[in-house]
C-alpha positions as CSV (number, residue, x, y, z in Angstrom):
1,M,31.8,-35.5,37.9
2,S,33.8,-32.6,36.5
3,R,31.9,-30.6,33.8
4,A,33.5,-30.4,30.6
5,P,34.6,-26.8,29.5
6,A,32.4,-24.6,27.7
7,P,33.4,-24.4,24.1
8,Q,35.4,-20.8,23.3
9,G,33.7,-18.5,20.9
10,R,34.3,-15.3,19.3
11,T,33.8,-12.3,21.7
12,G,33.7,-8.8,21.1
13,R,32.1,-9.0,17.3
14,P,28.6,-8.3,16.8
15,P,26.5,-11.1,15.1
16,L,26.6,-10.8,11.1
17,T,23.4,-9.4,10.1
18,S,22.1,-9.2,6.6
19,R,19.7,-6.8,5.0
20,A,17.3,-9.8,4.6
21,Q,17.2,-10.6,8.1
22,I,16.5,-6.8,8.7
23,L,13.6,-6.5,6.3
24,V,12.1,-10.1,7.8
25,A,12.3,-8.6,11.6
26,A,10.9,-5.1,10.5
27,R,8.1,-6.7,8.9
28,R,7.5,-9.0,11.5
29,L,7.2,-6.0,14.0
30,I,4.8,-3.9,11.5
31,D,2.5,-6.7,11.2
32,Q,2.5,-7.0,14.9
33,D,2.2,-3.5,16.0
34,G,2.1,-1.2,13.0
35,W,4.7,1.0,11.4
36,E,4.1,4.0,13.8
37,K,5.6,1.9,17.0
38,L,8.7,1.0,14.8
39,T,11.9,2.2,16.0
40,I,15.4,1.5,15.1
41,R,16.1,0.8,18.7
42,R,13.5,-1.8,18.8
43,L,14.0,-3.3,15.9
44,A,17.8,-4.0,16.9
45,A,16.6,-5.3,20.1
46,E,14.3,-8.0,17.9
47,I,17.6,-8.8,15.8
48,G,19.6,-9.2,18.6
49,I,22.1,-6.6,17.9
50,G,23.1,-3.1,19.1
51,A,21.4,0.3,17.2
52,T,25.0,1.3,16.5
53,T,25.5,-2.1,14.3
54,L,21.7,-1.8,12.7
55,Y,23.0,1.8,11.4
56,H,25.8,0.4,9.5
57,H,22.8,-1.2,7.4
58,I,20.2,1.6,7.3
59,R,20.4,5.2,7.6
60,N,17.0,5.9,9.7
61,K,13.7,4.8,9.8
62,D,12.6,6.5,6.7
63,D,15.2,4.5,4.8
64,L,14.2,1.5,6.5
65,L,10.3,2.0,5.2
66,L,11.7,2.6,1.6
67,L,13.6,-0.5,1.9
68,L,10.7,-2.5,3.0
69,L,8.3,-1.0,0.3
70,N,10.7,-1.5,-2.6
71,H,11.1,-5.3,-1.5
72,H,7.5,-5.9,-1.0
73,I,6.8,-4.4,-4.5
74,E,9.6,-6.3,-6.1
75,Q,7.8,-9.9,-4.7
76,I,4.5,-8.9,-6.6
77,E,4.2,-10.9,-9.8
78,R,3.8,-8.3,-12.7
79,P,0.9,-9.2,-14.6
80,Q,0.7,-9.3,-18.3
81,L,-0.1,-5.9,-19.5
82,P,-2.3,-5.6,-22.1
83,S,-1.7,-3.7,-25.3
84,D,-4.9,-1.6,-25.3
85,P,-4.2,1.7,-23.1
86,R,-7.4,1.7,-20.9
87,E,-7.1,-2.1,-20.2
88,R,-3.5,-1.4,-19.5
89,I,-4.5,1.2,-16.9
90,V,-7.0,-0.6,-15.3
91,T,-4.6,-4.0,-14.8
92,A,-1.6,-1.8,-13.6
93,A,-4.3,0.1,-11.1
94,T,-5.8,-3.5,-9.7
95,A,-2.4,-4.7,-9.3
96,M,-1.7,-1.6,-7.3
97,H,-4.6,-2.2,-5.1
98,D,-4.0,-6.1,-4.6
99,A,-0.6,-5.0,-3.6
100,L,-1.9,-2.5,-0.9
101,A,-4.4,-4.6,0.4
102,A,-2.2,-7.3,1.0
103,W,0.1,-5.0,3.1
104,P,-2.2,-1.8,4.1
105,W,0.5,-0.1,6.2
106,A,2.2,0.7,2.8
107,A,-1.0,2.8,1.6
108,E,-0.5,4.8,4.9
109,V,3.4,5.3,4.4
110,L,2.6,6.3,0.6
111,S,-0.4,8.6,1.2
112,A,1.8,11.9,1.0
113,D,2.3,13.0,-2.6
114,G,6.0,12.8,-3.5
115,F,6.9,9.1,-3.1
116,V,7.5,8.5,-6.8
117,G,10.7,10.3,-6.6
118,L,11.6,8.0,-3.4
119,L,11.0,4.6,-4.4
120,D,13.5,2.4,-6.9
121,E,12.5,2.7,-10.7
122,S,11.9,-1.3,-10.3
123,A,9.1,-0.5,-7.8
124,L,7.6,2.0,-10.0
125,W,6.3,-0.4,-12.6
126,M,2.6,0.4,-11.9
127,V,3.1,3.9,-12.0
128,E,4.8,3.8,-15.2
129,A,1.9,1.6,-16.7
130,V,-0.5,4.0,-15.9
131,V,1.0,6.9,-17.1
132,A,2.0,5.1,-20.2
133,G,-1.5,3.9,-20.9
134,A,-2.8,7.4,-20.5
135,D,-0.1,8.9,-22.9
136,D,-0.7,6.2,-25.3
137,Y,-4.6,7.1,-25.3
138,G,-3.6,10.8,-25.9
139,C,-3.3,12.4,-22.6
140,T,-1.2,15.4,-22.5
141,P,1.6,15.0,-19.8
142,E,-0.6,17.2,-17.4
143,Q,-3.6,14.9,-17.8
144,T,-1.4,11.8,-17.6
145,V,-0.2,12.7,-13.8
146,D,-4.1,13.9,-13.2
147,V,-5.1,10.2,-14.3
148,F,-2.8,8.3,-12.0
149,R,-3.0,10.7,-9.1
150,N,-6.9,10.4,-9.3
151,I,-6.5,6.6,-9.3
152,W,-4.1,6.6,-6.8
153,Y,-6.5,8.5,-4.5
154,Y,-9.3,6.3,-5.1
155,T,-7.0,3.2,-4.8
156,V,-5.7,4.5,-1.5
157,G,-9.1,5.7,0.1
158,E,-10.5,2.5,-0.6
159,V,-7.7,0.3,1.0
160,L,-7.4,2.5,4.0
161,V,-11.1,2.6,4.8
162,R,-11.6,-1.4,4.4
163,A,-8.1,-2.0,6.4
164,H,-8.9,0.4,9.2
165,S,-12.9,-1.0,9.4
166,A,-11.1,-4.6,9.4
167,R,-9.0,-3.4,12.4
168,R,-11.8,-2.2,14.4
169,R,-13.7,-5.3,13.9
170,A,-10.9,-7.4,14.9
171,Q,-10.4,-5.3,18.1
172,D,-14.2,-5.9,18.8
173,E,-14.8,-1.8,18.3
174,R,-18.2,-2.4,16.5
175,L,-20.0,0.4,15.0
176,T,-23.4,1.2,15.7
177,Y,-25.5,2.0,12.6
178,R,-28.7,3.6,12.9
179,D,-31.6,1.7,11.5
180,S,-33.9,4.8,11.1
181,F,-33.8,8.2,9.9
182,D,-36.0,11.2,10.2
183,A,-37.3,11.1,6.4
184,S,-37.9,14.8,6.6
185,Q,-34.6,15.6,6.7
186,V,-32.9,13.0,4.8
187,P,-35.4,11.2,2.7
188,H,-33.1,9.2,0.7
189,L,-31.2,7.7,3.6
190,A,-34.6,7.0,5.1
191,A,-35.5,4.9,2.0
192,I,-32.3,2.8,2.5
193,G,-32.7,2.6,6.2
194,D,-30.7,-0.4,8.0
195,Q,-29.3,-2.0,4.5
196,W,-26.8,0.9,4.5
197,P,-24.1,-1.4,6.5
198,A,-24.6,-4.5,3.9
199,L,-24.5,-2.0,1.0
200,A,-21.0,-0.3,2.1
201,A,-19.4,-3.5,2.8
202,R,-19.7,-4.7,-0.8
203,D,-16.5,-4.8,-2.7
204,I,-17.0,-2.5,-5.5
205,Y,-13.7,-1.5,-6.3
206,P,-13.3,-3.0,-9.8
207,Q,-16.6,-1.7,-11.3
208,G,-15.7,1.8,-9.6
209,L,-12.1,1.7,-11.2
210,H,-13.6,0.9,-14.7
211,T,-16.0,3.9,-14.4
212,F,-13.5,6.1,-13.2
213,V,-10.8,5.5,-15.6
214,D,-13.2,6.2,-18.6
215,G,-14.3,9.5,-17.2
216,L,-10.9,10.5,-16.5
217,L,-9.7,9.7,-20.1
218,A,-12.7,11.2,-21.4
219,Q,-10.9,14.6,-21.0
220,A,-8.5,13.4,-23.9
221,T,-9.0,12.8,-27.5
222,P,-7.6,9.2,-28.4
223,R,-4.8,9.2,-31.1
224,G,-6.3,8.6,-34.6
225,V,-9.6,10.3,-33.6
226,D,-10.3,13.7,-35.3
């Protein structure tokens, strides 16, 4: 019995690739192995195209990471921002925390100062909300930047410590906690003793954020107050 001829398809052209496909594939690789191991060559192989074709869509790895970050933030549902400046800052910072906690690698990529000048305006609404809240409260321009940067450092630190701790637990790299301390050297740690792991594992970001924001805003004189 003779075999039917194979259908003839177009040859010589790379498969059509959309930016959405690129971002989905890149995120899949990052979720698997981390953003540090993502390369243009590996991403091209994942999609099934040549690296040269991929460069028609993105300039380099840094460009790809920014596209991923902008896309990730744009997918986040924006909360209703309160009119009260303090509560607006808290709400925006909480949204920022939750966005980073959902994808901790983004916190690592954005952990250097200057990212505000790189992201699209549509992805900066959380930064804008914090800065606007500080400005409405009465902070000077310098103080508004300080308010954001301090909240940002607190938030990124919280997210990264928890993410790294979770990663180590997932890889069964268990930390060994001391169950006793020399009270003559560190009396307060000795009093806490083996309670430290449980106490340190609590999620106290919301309480810390409220206290932190109050302390930062205390440097400014609210408008309307002599």
